[in-house]
N, C-alpha and C positions, 0 to 999 in steps of 0.2 A: 544205834550207830549206823545201821544200814540206811535209815531215813536221811540222815545228814549227808551220806555219800551220794544218794540218788538225786538230791535237789539240783545240783548243777547240771546233770544230764537232762532232767526234765525241762529246765529253762532253755537249754540249747536246742532240744528237740522242738519246743514250742516256737522258737524263733524261725527255724527252718520250715516248719509247717505253714507259717504265714506266707511264704513264697510258693512252696509246693507241698501239698499234703498227699503222700503216697497212699494213705489209707482211703481217702475219698476221691483222689484224682483231681483235686481242685488246684488251680493255678491263680494265685493272688485272689483267692476267695471265690473263684468261679470255675465251674466245670467246662469241659471242652464244648459241649452243646450250648451252654450259656454264652460263651465267647463267640461261637459261630452265629447265634441269633443276633447278637449285638453288631457283629461285623456286617451281616446281611442288611440289618436295619439302616445303619449309617451309609452303606453302599447305595441302597435305594434312595435314601433321603437326600444325600448330596448329589446323586445322579439326577434326581428330579430338579433340584435347585440349578444345577448346571444346564440342564435341558431348558428350563424355564427362562433362564438368563439368555441363553443362545437364541431362543425363539423371540424374545422381546427385542433383542438387538437386531435380529433379522427383519422383523416387522418395521422397526424404526429406520433401518437403512433403505427399505423400499420407498420411503417418503423423501429420500435425499437424492440429489443429482450430483454427478461428478463434474458437471459443467457449470452449474449456477448455484450459488448459495441459497438456501431456503429462506433465511431471514436476512433482509437487507435494510431494515428500518433504522439502523444506527447511522447510516449515511444516506438519507433520502435525497439530498441535493448536493452538488459538488462545491468544494472549496476552490480557491484560486491559489495556484503555485507560481512563485516568481523565481526566476533564475537570473543571475548567480544566486546561490543559496545564502550567502552572507546577508545577515540582517542589516549590518552597519557597513556601508561601502564607502571607503575613504581612500583617495589616491591623488597623486600629482601627475598631471598629464605629461610633464616633461621627464618623468622617470618611469620608463617602461616596466621596471621591476616591480613597481608598486601596483600596477594593474594587470600584470602577467597572469596572476592566479585567476582573476575574473575571466580573462580572455580564454584561458585554457579550459575553464569550466564550461563556458558557452560552446567552445569548439567541440568538446567531448560530447555534449548533449546533442549537437547537430549532426554528428556522424551518421546516425541512422536516417537522417533526412536528406542525405546527399542525393542529387538528382539521379545519379547512376543506379542507386538502390531503389529509389521511389518509382523509377520507370518500369520496374518489374510488377508494381501494383496496378490496380484497376483505375481507369478513368471513369469516375462516377458522375451522375447527373447533378449539376449545380443546384443548390437550394432545394434538394429533395432528400428525404430520408433513404438510407440504404438498408431497407428491410431484407433480412435473409433468414427469417424464421424457419423456412422449409429447406434451406440449403445446409448440407452437412459441413462443407468446407467454406467457411466465411471468407469473403474477399476483403481486401484492404484498399481503401481509397488513397490515391496519391496525395501526399503533401510534400511538395518539393521545397528544398531549402531556399531555392532562388525566389520563392514567393515572399520571403522576408526582406528582400531587397537590401536596403542600407543596414539592416540588422542581421544579414545572413552570414557575415564574416567572409564573403567571397571577394567583393570589390575592396572592402576595408577589413583587413584581417584583425584589426584591433577593436572591431565593433564600436567604433566611435570614441573609444577611451582616449586615444592619442590626440583627438581634436577637442576634448573636453565636452563631448556630447554623447554620453554613454548610452548603450542599448541594454534593455532588459527583455527577457522573454517570459511571456505569461501563458499559462495553460490551465485548463480545468482538470480537476481530479477525475479519474475514470469512475463512472457509475453505470453498472450493468442495466441495460434496457432504457436508459434515459433518452427521451425525445423532447428537447426543448421547443416549446412553441414560440412563435414570433421569429425574430431575427436576432439571436444573441450577439453581443459585441462587448469587447473589453473597453473599459473606461478608466483611465488613470488620472488622478488629480493630485496636486500638491496641497497639503494641508497648511495653507497660509492665506493671507488676505489677497495677495496678487497672484494671478494665474501663471502656470508654467506652460510654455509652448511644448507640445508633444506631437510626434508623428507616429502613425500606426502602419504596420505592414503585416498582413494585407490591409488595404485601405479601410479606414474607419474602424479598424480593429474587429472586423466581422469574423465570426466563427461559423462556417458554412454547415448547414444541416446534413450534408451528405456524409459527415463523419459520425453520425448517430444512426441507430443505437450501437452501443458496444456490447458484445456478447460474452465477455469474460476471457480469462487467460487460456482456458482449455479450448474453447471454440474459436477464439480470435487471437491466436498466439503472436501474430506479426503486426497487430494493430499499433498504429502510432497516433498519438494525440495531436490535434491541430494546435499550432502555436500562433501567438501574436507577438510580433516584435514591436517594442515601444522605445522610441528614440527620444531622449530627454534633451531638449535644446536649452542647455544652461547658459545663461548670460553672464557677463563679467561680474555683475553685482551679486550673482549667486555664489561666487567663490568664497571660500572660508566661512561658509554658513552651513547650518544643518537644515536639510530639506527632507520632510517626510512625504513620500509618495505612496498613495493608496490606490490599489487597483481592484476592480470588481467587474462582474459580468452583469450586464443590464439588457433590457429589451426582450425578456423571456419570462417564463413561468417558474423560474428558479426561486423558490420561496426563501431560501437561506443564502441568496447570492451575496449578502454582506459578510458572510463568513470568509473574510478576505485575509490576504497576506500583505503586510506593509514592507516597504523598502525605505527605511529611515536613514538619515544621517549621511548625506553626501557631503563630506567635509574636505574640500580641496585645501591644500596647505600652501598655495601660492597664488599670487594675483594673475599669473600667466595661464592659469587653466586648472582643470581638474586633474 
């Protein structure tokens, strides 16, 4: 009878001992010294991993610059950006509301090119690179809005849209350290059998070398890209048709200069103009 009464007590005692055994001093099967050795081992092990990771990160950061990206091979040569941003430009010159968005976009872009702002920048040597490798504070060469003349939005606040001869603005993407050889210029053509008369501002669509090289956002925070204004002299027979205009930079060593932006679809909806 005593054996039957003791069995439940033995089972209960055995379950408690698996957590803490007062006879051996073990906690979850290990003594205090065993737990201390395990704690010290993992403390040293993970401390070593953290130190090794910190060291490798520190070594890697020594190879990087806060001013210039280390790897720039994804964009070795610039593409061409055309503004207004809209790919398909369609409007009626007799309705200002239809081209007001394009005019506003160009006006906003040109605010930083206002003559009063650009006069604070440097007068650089024409047709010469503005090398500033040894200069901590990089200067910015002037590009006044007035250089765009009929595409400046100064004399004609509608940028030619009211007369049916709209302007577009072309610029190259910024590439750190780029020094184009030769005399780069913008060339825009209509992709059709008959040519489209185009005017360029500055003349011949030239991009002066004084605006190169570019040193990056950190070193060259106030840098402004040179622009080329392109005025499209649409004739009456061009109305109510779609014209694709293609612009690219030529006359230089830009291997991927045909990575271009197109301005398709000038679709006026009236005989009276665009």
